[in-house]
C-alpha positions in Angstrom: 191.7 46.3 60.2 194.2 47.4 62.8 193.9 48.5 66.4 192.7 45.1 67.7 195.5 45.2 70.3 195.9 46.8 73.7 198.8 47.3 76.0 202.4 48.3 75.7 204.2 45.5 77.5 201.4 43.2 78.6 200.1 43.2 75.1 196.9 41.5 74.0 195.3 41.0 70.6 191.7 39.9 70.4 190.1 38.2 67.4 186.7 36.8 66.3 183.2 37.8 65.5 179.9 37.4 67.3 178.6 34.6 65.1 181.9 33.4 63.8 183.4 30.0 64.7 185.3 31.3 67.7 186.6 34.3 69.6 190.0 34.4 71.3 193.0 36.4 72.5 196.8 36.2 72.1 198.8 37.6 75.0 202.4 38.7 74.7 204.7 40.1 77.3 203.6 37.9 80.2 206.7 36.7 82.0 207.5 33.1 82.4 206.8 31.3 85.7 203.5 32.9 86.6 201.2 30.2 88.1 198.3 29.7 85.8 195.0 29.5 87.7 192.5 27.8 85.5 189.8 28.2 88.2 190.3 31.9 88.2 190.0 31.9 84.5 186.7 30.0 84.7 185.4 32.5 87.3 186.0 35.4 85.0 184.2 33.7 82.2 181.2 32.9 84.3 180.8 36.5 85.4 180.4 37.8 81.9 178.5 34.9 80.4 175.1 35.5 78.8 172.2 33.2 79.5 172.7 33.0 83.3 169.6 34.8 84.4 166.4 36.6 83.3 168.0 40.0 83.5 170.6 39.5 80.8 170.8 38.3 77.2 169.1 34.9 76.6 172.0 33.8 74.4 173.3 30.7 76.1 177.0 30.2 75.5 179.0 27.6 77.5 182.2 29.6 76.9 184.4 26.5 77.3 187.9 27.8 77.1 190.8 26.3 75.2 194.4 27.3 76.2 196.3 26.6 73.0 199.8 27.8 73.9 202.1 29.6 76.4 201.3 27.4 79.4 203.1 24.2 80.5 202.9 22.3 83.8 200.7 24.9 85.4 202.9 28.0 84.6 203.3 30.5 81.9 206.3 30.0 79.5 207.0 33.7 78.6 205.8 32.9 75.1 202.6 34.0 73.5 199.5 32.7 75.3 196.7 31.8 73.0 193.1 31.1 74.2 189.8 30.8 72.5 186.1 29.9 73.0 183.8 28.5 70.3 180.5 30.1 69.6 177.8 27.5 70.0 174.4 29.4 70.4 174.2 31.6 67.3 170.9 32.4 65.6 172.2 34.2 62.5 168.9 34.1 60.7 167.6 36.7 63.3 169.9 39.3 61.8 169.1 39.1 58.1 167.1 42.3 58.2 170.2 44.2 59.3 171.5 43.9 55.7 168.7 46.1 54.6 167.9 48.2 57.7 170.6 48.9 60.2 169.6 48.9 63.9 169.1 52.2 65.6 171.9 53.1 67.9 174.2 50.2 66.8 177.3 50.4 64.7 175.9 48.5 61.7 175.7 51.5 59.4 179.0 53.1 60.3 180.9 49.8 60.1 179.5 49.2 56.7 180.4 52.8 55.6 184.0 52.3 56.9 184.7 48.7 55.6 182.3 48.2 52.8 182.1 44.5 53.5 181.0 43.4 57.0 179.8 40.4 59.0 176.3 41.6 59.9 175.4 38.6 62.1 175.0 39.6 65.7 176.9 42.8 65.0 180.0 41.0 64.0 183.1 42.4 65.8 181.2 45.4 67.1 179.1 43.1 69.3 179.6 42.9 73.1 180.4 39.3 72.5 183.9 40.5 71.5 184.6 41.2 75.2 185.0 37.5 76.0 188.5 37.9 74.6 189.2 40.7 77.0 188.0 38.8 80.0 190.2 35.8 79.2 193.2 38.2 79.0 192.2 39.9 82.3 192.3 36.6 84.1 195.9 36.2 83.1 196.5 39.9 84.0 195.2 39.3 87.5 197.4 36.2 87.9 200.4 38.4 87.0 199.4 41.3 89.2 198.9 39.0 92.1 202.4 37.7 91.6 204.0 41.2 91.4 201.8 43.0 93.9 199.7 40.5 95.8 198.0 43.1 98.0 196.4 44.9 95.0 192.6 44.5 94.7 190.0 45.6 92.2 186.4 45.9 93.3 183.6 46.9 91.0 179.9 47.6 91.8 176.8 48.5 89.9 175.7 51.8 91.4 172.8 52.8 89.2 170.3 51.3 86.7 168.0 53.7 85.1 166.2 55.6 87.9 167.4 53.2 90.6 170.4 53.8 92.8 172.1 50.8 94.3 172.4 49.2 96.7 169.5 51.1 98.4 167.0 50.3 95.5 168.2 46.8 94.8 164.9 45.2 95.8 163.3 47.1 92.9 165.8 46.1 90.3 164.4 42.8 89.1 160.9 44.2 88.8 162.3 47.2 86.8 164.2 45.1 84.3 161.6 42.3 84.0 159.1 45.0 83.1 161.6 46.5 80.7 162.1 43.2 78.9 158.3 42.7 78.6 157.8 46.2 77.1 160.9 46.1 74.9 162.6 48.8 76.9 166.1 49.2 78.2 168.0 51.3 80.7 171.4 52.8 81.1 173.6 52.3 84.1 176.6 53.4 86.1 179.4 51.2 87.5 182.1 52.1 90.1 185.5 50.5 90.4 187.8 50.9 93.3 191.5 49.9 93.0 193.3 49.5 96.4 196.8 49.0 97.6 198.7 50.1 94.5 202.3 51.1 95.0 203.1 54.8 94.8 204.3 56.0 91.4 202.5 53.6 89.1 202.0 55.2 85.7 203.9 57.5 83.3 204.1 61.3 83.8 203.1 62.4 80.3 201.4 60.4 77.5 200.7 57.2 79.5 199.3 58.7 82.7 197.6 56.1 84.8 194.3 58.0 84.5 194.5 58.4 80.7 195.2 54.7 80.3 192.3 53.7 82.5 190.1 56.1 80.6 191.2 54.7 77.2 190.8 51.2 78.4 187.3 51.4 79.9 186.0 53.7 77.1 186.9 51.1 74.6 184.2 48.9 76.0 181.0 49.2 73.9 178.1 51.3 75.1 180.3 53.3 77.6 179.5 57.0 77.6 181.6 58.7 80.3 184.5 58.1 82.6 185.5 60.0 85.7 187.7 59.5 88.7 187.9 61.2 92.1 185.5 64.1 92.3 185.1 63.9 88.5 182.9 66.5 86.8 182.0 68.0 90.2 185.6 69.4 90.4 184.8 71.8 87.6 182.4 73.7 89.8 184.6 73.9 93.0 186.8 76.6 94.4 190.5 75.7 94.7 190.5 76.3 98.4 187.7 73.8 98.8 189.0 71.2 96.4 192.6 71.2 97.7 191.6 70.7 101.3 194.5 69.3 103.3 192.1 67.4 105.5 191.2 65.0 102.7 192.7 63.6 99.5 189.7 61.5 98.2 189.0 64.2 95.6 192.1 63.3 93.7 190.9 59.8 93.2 194.2 58.2 94.0 196.1 59.8 91.1 198.1 62.9 91.0 200.5 64.0 88.2 199.3 60.9 86.2 200.8 58.6 88.9 199.3 56.5 91.6 199.5 58.0 95.1 199.1 54.7 97.0 195.6 55.7 98.0 192.5 54.0 96.6 191.7 54.9 93.0 188.0 55.4 92.4 186.4 55.4 88.9 182.9 55.8 87.7 181.8 54.7 84.2 178.3 55.2 82.6 176.7 53.0 80.0 174.0 54.1 77.6 170.7 52.1 77.4 170.9 49.0 75.2 170.1 50.0 71.6 168.1 46.9 70.8 164.7 47.8 72.2 161.7 46.0 70.9 160.4 48.3 68.2 163.7 48.7 66.5 165.8 45.7 67.4 164.0 43.0 65.6 164.7 39.4 66.7 168.2 39.4 68.3 168.7 38.6 72.0 169.8 41.5 74.1 170.3 42.8 77.6 167.8 45.2 79.2 170.7 46.9 80.9 174.1 46.3 79.4 175.9 47.8 82.4 175.2 44.6 84.4 177.4 42.5 82.2 179.5 45.5 81.4 180.8 45.6 84.9 183.2 42.6 84.7 184.4 43.9 81.4 185.3 47.3 82.9 187.1 45.4 85.7 188.9 43.4 83.1 190.2 46.4 81.4 191.4 47.8 84.7 193.4 44.6 85.4 194.9 44.8 81.9 196.1 48.4 82.6 197.5 47.4 86.0 199.4 44.5 84.6 200.9 46.7 81.9 202.0 49.4 84.3 203.4 47.0 86.9 205.6 45.6 84.2 206.5 49.1 83.0 207.4 50.0 86.5 210.1 47.3 86.6 211.8 49.0 83.6 211.5 52.5 85.1 213.4 51.9 88.3 215.9 49.3 89.4 214.3 49.1 92.8 210.8 48.7 91.2 
């Protein structure tokens, strides 16, 4: 199987299955001398962990990280950085039925059709558990970005869960999802990510436009169904004189010609409802709204793109 890697210069390769011994990531292209912030790495891991509340999957993984290589005396070495976490709370017996009857809406049947021989336990590599590797890599990406462009920030928010719009309906969220778990129901969701203080000209003008790399990155996250930036799909129904209004530039979403404009970049990503609802999901442990834990994974992919393009920028221009 190929295509388990992401990035051109800041290059990551993830490995491991949902119920295997461990999951991990190998990072190449990170320069030497970047201060390695173990606390930041732990914060990233805590954000995407299952088992931290009643509104997410009950699978309770400690996600204790092991940095195997590429870091010495608190700094990166410029050599491959290898990190992993062990799986400790697997209940593989809950997934025996999948061998006979694939779950509705999951990738069980198409993976089997493609590979012939698959690890059915917990969805194997198609499980959201795979994203633990991306989050570990994103922590290192953020360390690098903060070294190269310390003013850059990435802020994500959950803006919709099913019929609720946030933050105005936040008081109703716990009740909605608690009821969903009791009834074996699930909801889709929408997250928004705002990237601020990017330098002008980040990105490539043709095949690696900043918007196309963001889109490819976040749409590689399981259960995502759409990506838009700026005015998004609404732009398709506007007149040019209204859209290209000299009084405002927010409609461009911080990107023109595939390159950053220096203005905030706004992105919105939607997630489908979790496939594992009660009447079809059998016994596995699942999220009533995957967008909740999907948010830090989307942010992680954004940081990976930023790290890659900031390194690319140093090759594009002597003054970069």
